[in-house]
C-alpha positions in Angstrom: 0.0 0.0 0.0 2.7 2.5 1.0 4.7 1.5 -2.1 1.6 2.2 -4.3 1.2 5.6 -2.7 4.8 6.5 -3.3 4.6 5.3 -6.9 1.4 7.5 -7.6 3.0 10.7 -6.2 6.5 9.8 -7.4 7.9 10.1 -3.9 11.3 8.6 -3.6 13.2 7.5 -0.5 15.5 10.4 -0.9 12.6 12.9 -0.8 11.2 11.4 2.4 14.7 11.5 4.0 15.0 15.1 3.1 11.6 15.9 4.6 12.5 14.2 7.9 15.9 15.9 7.9 14.3 19.3 7.5 11.3 18.6 9.7 12.0 21.4 12.2 12.4 24.0 9.4 9.2 22.8 7.7 7.4 23.0 11.0 8.7 26.5 11.5 7.4 27.5 8.0 4.0 26.0 8.8 3.9 28.0 12.1 4.7 31.2 10.1 1.9 30.3 7.7 -0.6 29.9 10.5 0.5 33.3 12.0 0.2 34.9 8.5 -3.4 33.6 8.0 -4.4 34.6 11.6 -3.0 38.1 11.0 -5.0 38.5 7.7 -8.2 37.4 9.5 -7.5 39.9 12.3 -6.9 42.7 9.9 -10.1 42.0 8.0 -12.0 41.9 11.3 -10.5 45.3 12.3 -11.5 46.8 8.9 -15.1 45.6 9.3 -15.2 47.1 12.9 -13.8 50.4 11.6 -16.5 50.5 8.9 -19.2 49.8 11.4 -17.9 52.6 13.7 -17.7 55.0 10.8 -21.4 54.3 10.0 -22.4 54.8 13.6 -20.4 58.1 13.7 -22.2 59.3 10.5 -25.6 58.6 12.1 -24.6 60.4 15.3 -23.4 63.4 13.3 -26.8 63.6 11.5 -28.6 63.3 14.8 -26.4 66.1 16.3 -27.1 68.3 13.3 -30.8 67.8 13.4 -31.0 68.4 17.2 -28.9 71.5 16.8 -31.1 72.8 14.0 -34.2 72.1 16.1 -32.7 74.0 19.1 -31.8 77.0 16.9 -35.3 77.1 15.4 -37.0 76.8 18.8 -34.8 79.5 20.4 -35.8 82.1 17.8 -37.8 85.0 19.3 -40.8 84.3 17.2 -41.0 80.7 18.3 -40.4 81.6 22.0 -43.2 84.2 21.7 -45.5 81.7 20.2 -44.9 79.2 23.1 -45.3 81.8 25.9 -48.9 81.9 27.0 -50.6 83.7 29.9 -51.5 80.4 31.5 -47.8 79.6 31.9 -47.4 82.7 34.1 -45.1 84.4 31.6 -45.9 87.6 29.7 -44.1 89.2 26.9 -42.8 92.7 27.5 -44.5 95.4 25.4 -41.2 97.0 24.4 -37.8 95.5 23.4 -34.8 95.3 25.7 -33.0 98.5 26.6 -29.3 98.8 25.6 -27.0 99.9 28.3 -23.8 101.6 27.1 -20.8 102.2 29.3 -19.2 105.7 29.1 
């Protein structure tokens, strides 16, 4: 059986001796290959995480812009005047604010 396997793949005795003689070196290369593959997977995972965080950041920026816009709109004098009612206990002054100038 082993002879048939060696004949099919054309493995000679010299080749197997070389493999066993350099077994430590080949094992080292396999270890490097495993580290290389693991590093590639880790890099891809980091890229996916960065893209997810960038998407979340964009959504938060849009939310911030809409909230800021809403606050600016609601703090306009016309909007404040519309929301002030006599039932709230607040009244609008009949005249505008007085400007105080320092001499």
